[in-house]
C-alpha positions as CSV (number, residue, x, y, z in Angstrom):
1,X,0.0,0.0,0.0
2,X,3.0,2.3,0.5
3,X,3.6,2.2,-3.3
4,X,0.2,3.8,-3.8
5,X,0.4,6.4,-1.0
6,X,0.4,9.2,-3.6
7,X,-1.7,7.5,-6.2
8,X,1.4,6.2,-8.0
9,X,0.5,4.3,-11.1
10,X,1.4,0.8,-12.2
11,X,1.4,-0.1,-15.9
12,X,-0.2,-3.5,-15.8
13,X,-2.8,-4.7,-18.3
14,X,-6.3,-5.8,-17.5
15,X,-5.3,-9.5,-18.0
16,X,-2.4,-9.1,-15.6
17,X,-4.7,-7.9,-12.8
18,X,-8.5,-8.2,-13.4
19,X,-8.9,-11.4,-15.4
20,X,-5.8,-13.6,-15.7
21,X,-7.9,-16.5,-17.0
22,X,-8.8,-14.8,-20.3
23,X,-7.5,-12.0,-22.7
24,X,-10.9,-10.5,-23.4
25,X,-12.4,-8.0,-21.0
26,X,-15.9,-8.6,-22.4
27,X,-15.5,-12.4,-22.1
28,X,-14.4,-12.0,-18.5
29,X,-17.3,-9.7,-17.5
30,X,-19.8,-11.9,-19.4
31,X,-18.5,-15.1,-17.7
32,X,-18.7,-13.6,-14.2
33,X,-22.1,-12.2,-15.0
34,X,-23.4,-15.5,-16.2
35,X,-22.2,-17.3,-13.2
36,X,-23.6,-14.7,-10.8
37,X,-27.0,-15.0,-12.4
38,X,-27.2,-18.7,-11.3
39,X,-25.9,-17.9,-7.8
40,X,-28.2,-14.9,-7.4
41,X,-31.3,-16.9,-8.5
42,X,-30.4,-19.6,-5.9
43,X,-30.0,-17.0,-3.2
44,X,-33.1,-15.0,-3.8
45,X,-35.4,-18.0,-4.5
46,X,-34.5,-19.2,-1.0
47,X,-34.9,-15.8,0.6
48,X,-38.2,-14.9,-1.0
49,X,-39.6,-18.4,-0.5
50,X,-38.8,-18.3,3.2
51,X,-40.4,-14.8,3.5
52,X,-43.5,-16.1,1.8
53,X,-43.7,-19.2,4.0
54,X,-43.3,-17.1,7.2
55,X,-46.6,-15.4,6.5
56,X,-48.2,-18.6,7.8
57,X,-50.9,-18.9,5.1
58,X,-51.5,-20.0,1.5
59,X,-50.2,-17.3,-0.8
60,X,-52.6,-15.6,-3.3
61,X,-51.9,-15.4,-7.0
62,X,-51.0,-11.7,-6.5
63,X,-48.5,-12.6,-3.8
64,X,-47.0,-15.4,-6.0
65,X,-46.7,-13.0,-8.9
66,X,-45.0,-10.3,-6.7
67,X,-42.6,-12.9,-5.3
68,X,-41.6,-14.1,-8.7
69,X,-41.1,-10.5,-10.0
70,X,-39.1,-9.7,-6.8
71,X,-36.8,-12.7,-7.4
72,X,-36.1,-11.7,-10.9
73,X,-35.5,-8.0,-10.1
74,X,-33.3,-8.7,-7.1
75,X,-31.3,-11.3,-9.1
76,X,-30.9,-8.8,-11.9
77,X,-29.6,-6.2,-9.4
78,X,-26.9,-8.4,-7.9
79,X,-25.8,-10.0,-11.1
80,X,-25.5,-6.6,-12.8
81,X,-23.3,-5.6,-9.9
82,X,-20.9,-8.4,-10.6
83,X,-20.9,-7.9,-14.4
84,X,-20.6,-4.1,-14.3
85,X,-17.7,-4.2,-11.7
86,X,-15.5,-6.2,-13.9
87,X,-16.4,-4.2,-16.9
88,X,-15.8,-0.9,-15.1
89,X,-12.3,-2.0,-13.9
90,X,-11.3,-2.7,-17.5
91,X,-12.9,0.5,-18.8
92,X,-11.1,2.7,-16.4
93,X,-7.9,0.9,-17.1
94,X,-8.4,1.6,-20.8
95,X,-9.1,5.3,-20.2
96,X,-6.1,5.9,-17.9
97,X,-3.7,3.4,-19.3
98,X,-2.7,2.1,-15.9
99,X,-3.9,1.1,-12.4
100,X,-3.6,3.1,-9.2
101,X,-4.7,2.6,-5.6
102,X,-8.3,3.8,-6.2
103,X,-8.8,2.2,-9.7
104,X,-8.0,-1.3,-8.7
105,X,-11.3,-1.7,-6.8
106,X,-12.7,1.3,-4.9
107,X,-13.7,3.5,-7.9
108,X,-15.0,0.7,-10.1
109,X,-17.0,-0.7,-7.2
110,X,-18.6,2.7,-6.5
111,X,-19.6,3.2,-10.1
112,X,-21.0,-0.4,-10.5
113,X,-22.8,-0.1,-7.2
114,X,-24.6,3.1,-8.4
115,X,-25.6,1.4,-11.7
116,X,-26.9,-1.8,-10.1
117,X,-28.8,-0.2,-7.1
118,X,-31.0,1.6,-9.6
119,X,-32.3,-1.8,-10.8
120,X,-33.4,-2.9,-7.3
121,X,-36.8,-1.8,-5.9
122,X,-36.7,1.5,-4.0
123,X,-38.3,-0.3,-1.0
124,X,-35.3,-2.6,-0.7
125,X,-32.6,0.0,-1.1
126,X,-32.7,1.2,2.5
127,X,-32.3,-2.4,3.8
128,X,-29.4,-3.1,1.4
129,X,-27.7,0.1,2.5
130,X,-28.1,-0.7,6.1
131,X,-26.6,-4.2,5.6
132,X,-23.5,-3.2,3.6
133,X,-22.9,-0.2,5.9
134,X,-23.0,-2.6,8.8
135,X,-20.4,-4.9,7.2
136,X,-18.3,-1.9,6.0
137,X,-18.1,-0.3,9.4
138,X,-16.9,-3.6,10.9
139,X,-14.4,-3.9,8.1
140,X,-13.0,-0.4,8.6
141,X,-12.7,-1.0,12.3
142,X,-10.7,-4.2,11.7
143,X,-8.5,-2.4,9.2
144,X,-7.9,0.3,11.8
145,X,-7.2,-2.3,14.5
146,X,-4.6,-4.0,12.3
147,X,-2.8,-0.7,12.0
148,X,-3.0,-0.1,15.8
149,X,-5.1,3.0,15.2
150,X,-7.8,1.7,17.6
151,X,-7.9,-1.0,20.2
152,X,-10.8,-3.5,20.5
153,X,-12.8,-3.1,23.7
154,X,-13.8,-6.4,25.5
155,X,-17.6,-6.9,25.1
156,X,-17.7,-3.8,22.9
157,X,-20.7,-5.2,21.0
158,X,-22.7,-5.4,24.2
159,X,-22.0,-1.7,25.0
160,X,-23.0,-0.7,21.4
161,X,-26.2,-2.8,21.7
162,X,-27.1,-1.3,25.1
163,X,-26.7,2.3,23.9
164,X,-28.6,1.7,20.7
165,X,-31.5,-0.1,22.3
166,X,-31.9,2.5,24.9
167,X,-32.3,5.2,22.2
168,X,-34.5,3.0,20.0
169,X,-36.8,2.2,22.9
170,X,-37.1,5.8,23.8
171,X,-38.2,6.6,20.3
172,X,-40.5,3.6,20.5
173,X,-42.2,5.0,23.6
174,X,-42.3,8.7,22.5
175,X,-43.3,8.5,18.8
176,X,-46.8,7.8,17.5
177,X,-47.6,4.7,15.4
178,X,-47.8,6.8,12.3
179,X,-44.1,7.7,12.6
180,X,-42.9,4.2,13.2
181,X,-39.9,2.7,11.4
182,X,-39.9,-0.9,10.3
183,X,-37.5,-1.7,13.2
184,X,-40.3,-1.0,15.6
185,X,-42.1,-4.1,14.4
186,X,-39.2,-6.1,15.8
187,X,-39.2,-4.2,19.0
188,X,-42.9,-4.7,19.4
189,X,-42.4,-8.4,18.9
190,X,-39.8,-8.5,21.7
191,X,-41.2,-6.1,24.3
192,X,-44.9,-6.1,23.3
193,X,-47.1,-3.3,22.0
194,X,-48.2,-2.1,25.5
195,X,-45.2,0.2,25.8
196,X,-45.7,1.9,22.5
197,X,-47.1,5.5,22.5
198,X,-50.8,5.8,22.0
199,X,-51.3,2.1,22.8
200,X,-55.0,1.1,22.5
201,X,-55.7,-2.1,24.5
202,X,-59.1,-2.7,22.8
203,X,-57.8,-2.4,19.2
204,X,-54.8,-4.5,20.1
205,X,-56.9,-7.3,21.5
206,X,-59.0,-7.4,18.4
207,X,-55.8,-7.7,16.3
208,X,-54.6,-10.6,18.4
209,X,-57.8,-12.5,18.2
210,X,-57.8,-12.0,14.4
211,X,-54.4,-13.4,14.1
212,X,-55.2,-16.4,16.3
213,X,-57.7,-17.6,13.8
214,X,-55.0,-18.0,11.2
215,X,-52.8,-20.3,13.3
216,X,-52.3,-23.9,12.4
217,X,-54.9,-26.1,14.2
218,X,-52.2,-28.2,15.8
219,X,-50.4,-25.2,17.3
220,X,-53.6,-23.8,18.5
221,X,-54.7,-27.0,20.1
222,X,-51.3,-27.4,21.9
223,X,-51.6,-23.8,23.1
224,X,-55.1,-24.3,24.5
225,X,-54.0,-27.5,26.3
226,X,-51.1,-25.6,27.9
227,X,-53.2,-22.7,28.9
228,X,-55.8,-25.0,30.6
229,X,-53.1,-26.8,32.5
230,X,-51.5,-23.6,33.7
231,X,-54.7,-21.6,34.3
232,X,-54.5,-21.6,38.1
233,X,-51.0,-20.3,38.1
234,X,-51.8,-17.7,35.5
235,X,-54.9,-16.5,37.3
236,X,-52.8,-16.1,40.5
237,X,-50.2,-14.0,38.8
238,X,-52.8,-11.9,37.1
239,X,-54.4,-11.0,40.4
240,X,-51.3,-9.5,41.9
241,X,-50.8,-5.7,42.2
242,X,-50.6,-3.3,39.2
243,X,-49.7,0.4,39.3
244,X,-52.3,2.8,37.9
245,X,-49.9,4.2,35.3
246,X,-49.0,0.8,33.9
247,X,-50.5,0.3,30.4
248,X,-50.7,-3.5,30.6
249,X,-54.1,-5.1,31.6
250,X,-53.0,-7.4,34.4
251,X,-50.5,-7.4,37.3
252,X,-46.9,-6.3,36.8
253,X,-45.7,-9.7,37.9
254,X,-47.7,-11.5,35.3
255,X,-46.7,-8.9,32.7
256,X,-43.0,-9.5,33.3
257,X,-43.0,-13.3,33.7
258,X,-45.3,-14.0,30.9
259,X,-43.3,-12.0,28.4
260,X,-40.0,-13.4,29.6
261,X,-41.2,-17.0,29.4
262,X,-42.7,-16.4,25.9
263,X,-39.6,-14.8,24.5
264,X,-37.4,-17.5,26.0
265,X,-39.5,-20.2,24.3
266,X,-39.4,-18.4,21.0
267,X,-35.6,-17.8,21.2
268,X,-34.9,-21.4,22.2
269,X,-37.1,-22.7,19.4
270,X,-35.5,-20.6,16.8
271,X,-32.0,-21.5,17.8
272,X,-32.9,-25.2,17.9
273,X,-34.5,-25.1,14.4
274,X,-31.4,-23.2,13.0
275,X,-29.1,-25.8,14.6
276,X,-31.0,-28.6,13.1
277,X,-31.1,-27.1,9.6
278,X,-27.5,-26.0,9.5
279,X,-26.0,-29.2,11.1
280,X,-28.3,-31.7,9.5
281,X,-25.4,-33.6,7.8
282,X,-23.4,-33.8,11.1
283,X,-26.5,-35.1,12.9
284,X,-27.0,-37.7,10.3
285,X,-23.4,-38.9,10.6
286,X,-23.4,-38.7,14.4
287,X,-26.9,-38.7,16.0
288,X,-25.3,-38.5,19.5
289,X,-24.6,-34.8,19.2
290,X,-28.4,-34.1,18.9
291,X,-28.8,-34.1,22.7
292,X,-26.0,-31.6,23.3
293,X,-27.2,-29.5,20.5
294,X,-30.7,-29.2,21.9
295,X,-30.0,-29.2,25.7
296,X,-26.4,-28.0,25.9
297,X,-25.4,-24.7,27.4
298,X,-25.1,-23.0,24.0
299,X,-28.6,-24.0,23.1
300,X,-30.1,-21.5,25.5
301,X,-28.2,-18.4,24.4
302,X,-30.8,-16.8,22.1
303,X,-33.7,-17.8,24.5
304,X,-31.9,-16.3,27.5
305,X,-31.2,-13.1,25.6
306,X,-34.7,-12.6,24.3
307,X,-36.4,-13.7,27.5
308,X,-34.1,-11.8,29.7
309,X,-34.2,-8.6,27.7
310,X,-38.0,-8.6,27.5
311,X,-38.6,-9.4,31.1
312,X,-35.9,-7.1,32.5
313,X,-37.0,-4.2,30.4
314,X,-40.6,-4.5,31.5
315,X,-39.7,-5.1,35.2
316,X,-37.6,-1.9,35.3
317,X,-40.3,0.1,33.7
318,X,-42.9,-1.1,36.2
319,X,-40.5,-0.3,39.1
320,X,-39.8,3.2,37.7
321,X,-43.6,3.8,37.4
322,X,-44.1,2.8,41.0
323,X,-41.0,4.9,42.2
324,X,-42.0,8.1,40.3
325,X,-45.7,7.7,40.5
326,X,-46.2,8.0,36.8
327,X,-45.1,7.0,33.3
328,X,-42.6,8.7,31.0
329,X,-40.9,7.8,27.7
330,X,-37.6,8.7,29.4
331,X,-37.9,5.6,31.6
332,X,-37.0,3.6,28.5
333,X,-33.4,4.9,28.6
334,X,-32.3,3.3,31.9
335,X,-34.5,0.3,31.2
336,X,-33.1,-0.2,27.8
337,X,-29.5,0.1,29.1
338,X,-29.9,-2.5,31.8
339,X,-32.0,-4.8,29.7
340,X,-29.3,-4.6,27.0
341,X,-26.8,-6.4,29.3
342,X,-28.6,-9.6,28.5
343,X,-27.1,-9.3,25.0
344,X,-24.1,-11.0,26.6
345,X,-25.9,-14.3,26.5
346,X,-25.9,-14.2,22.7
347,X,-23.4,-11.5,21.6
348,X,-23.2,-10.7,17.9
349,X,-21.2,-7.8,16.4
350,X,-23.5,-8.0,13.3
351,X,-26.7,-7.4,15.4
352,X,-25.0,-4.7,17.5
353,X,-23.8,-2.7,14.5
354,X,-27.2,-3.2,12.8
355,X,-28.9,-1.6,15.8
356,X,-26.4,1.2,15.9
357,X,-26.9,2.2,12.3
358,X,-30.6,1.8,12.6
359,X,-30.6,4.1,15.6
360,X,-28.7,6.7,13.7
361,X,-31.1,6.4,10.8
362,X,-34.2,6.8,13.1
363,X,-32.6,9.7,14.9
364,X,-31.7,11.5,11.7
365,X,-35.2,10.9,10.3
366,X,-36.8,12.3,13.5
367,X,-34.5,15.4,13.4
368,X,-35.1,15.9,9.7
369,X,-38.9,15.7,10.2
370,X,-38.7,18.4,12.8
371,X,-36.6,20.7,10.6
372,X,-33.4,20.3,12.7
373,X,-31.4,18.7,9.9
374,X,-31.8,18.8,6.1
375,X,-33.3,16.0,4.1
376,X,-30.8,14.1,2.0
377,X,-32.7,12.3,-0.8
378,X,-29.6,10.6,-2.3
379,X,-28.0,9.7,1.0
380,X,-29.2,6.1,1.0
381,X,-27.8,5.4,-2.5
382,X,-24.5,7.2,-2.0
383,X,-23.9,5.6,1.4
384,X,-24.6,2.2,-0.2
385,X,-22.2,2.9,-3.0
386,X,-19.4,4.1,-0.6
387,X,-19.9,1.1,1.8
388,X,-19.8,-1.4,-1.1
389,X,-16.7,0.2,-2.5
390,X,-15.0,-0.1,0.9
391,X,-15.9,-3.8,1.0
392,X,-14.7,-4.5,-2.6
393,X,-11.5,-2.6,-1.9
394,X,-10.8,-4.6,1.2
395,X,-11.7,-7.8,-0.7
396,X,-8.9,-7.1,-3.2
397,X,-6.2,-5.6,-0.9
398,X,-7.0,-6.7,2.6
399,X,-9.4,-9.6,2.7
400,X,-8.5,-10.6,6.3
401,X,-10.3,-7.5,7.5
402,X,-13.5,-8.7,5.8
403,X,-16.2,-10.7,7.6
404,X,-15.5,-14.3,6.6
405,X,-19.2,-14.8,5.6
406,X,-19.0,-11.8,3.2
407,X,-15.8,-13.1,1.7
408,X,-17.4,-16.4,1.0
409,X,-20.4,-14.6,-0.5
410,X,-18.0,-12.7,-2.9
411,X,-16.3,-16.0,-3.9
412,X,-19.7,-17.6,-4.5
413,X,-21.0,-14.7,-6.7
414,X,-17.8,-14.5,-8.7
415,X,-17.3,-18.2,-9.1
416,X,-14.0,-18.0,-7.2
417,X,-12.6,-15.3,-9.5
418,X,-12.5,-12.8,-6.7
419,X,-9.7,-14.9,-5.1
420,X,-7.7,-14.9,-8.3
421,X,-8.0,-11.1,-8.6
422,X,-6.9,-10.7,-5.0
423,X,-3.7,-12.7,-5.6
424,X,-2.8,-10.7,-8.7
425,X,-3.4,-7.4,-6.9
426,X,-1.0,-8.4,-4.2
427,X,1.6,-9.5,-6.7
428,X,1.4,-6.3,-8.8
429,X,1.3,-4.0,-5.8
430,X,4.3,-5.8,-4.1
431,X,2.1,-6.6,-1.1
432,X,2.4,-9.8,1.0
433,X,-0.3,-12.3,0.4
434,X,-3.0,-12.0,3.0
435,X,-5.3,-15.1,2.7
436,X,-8.4,-15.0,4.8
437,X,-8.8,-17.6,7.5
């Protein structure tokens, strides 16, 4: 990298760097584009099908048509990204006659990102921007840490999550439903709708009863049997004390324990299903690991986090209402901070960074709506292009700083060509090989 500290050029051809497997720039771009189409279709067919199945009911013809069109459009977006990147690398090389530190990856990735994001649906651009910004910020931190510019903080992801959730929960309790962001659906699922501003118990009960009718009969029957067997305990918990400012219908004890138990069961079930799906081959070869997988210490991580977060958050809110004699959205700040400590049961830098960037987005939108900050209509697209350019630049020059899952994704989309370009870049820039591990 020292060679390119002042944008010093290197007179290498496109074949020497971009596509050592062929002499033709168009053949190289077309080959990567064709392979990426197959990989993109496989990815998006899986994603869209799972999203359709999670609705829990038979899809209509309109939903099927929208799903098919979504698969085609998203696949076109991602495959265009792979095709245009290779084409842009070669085009800039032909214009300038050489390569430099920016033209080996960053500038072509920025241009190809701008071209491809225009193909994707506008409703998905914000989600894509949030994802790549998440990964890019982690990559930049790793690059800075490798240069001793910053030092990792033990359990840093927990602190980030705590601060982000306290802010998001404050917005959740202080903003009306009309101003809700999509992330509030996730928050409502974890902590329940009672803590949301302008909560209406009667309308919410109607929505719940309406959803219950769409549940599978077996799940509904099991739920009814469980409710009948635990009815005496539940009635006892419901009859305990409740503060007048609390928005929930029954006692604070029932409100806290019921939510905690429910979220623990959901978290445990999700983690168990994921373990079974991801380790199906290992289980088939060695069935004895099934018991440890379902009942070992690691099996309860997600459940402990979701159950602990939901229960602790509600418990602190109820205690603060009793202590202050009333309710306030500001109670969500200390409650969110303390409840966020349960993230230690299931720590994830990805989730922590997602919440951090989502918090910044929500805060900026709130400030912009009140006139404190200007609206930036192109901010999402430009931030997506910049973040993707950072990731592609790191993939070529410093892949060890990338998240391993993203590196595997790039290898899959490019048919392994990304690894060959990486090796050629290190050779032409006189850099030591940095294979990812």
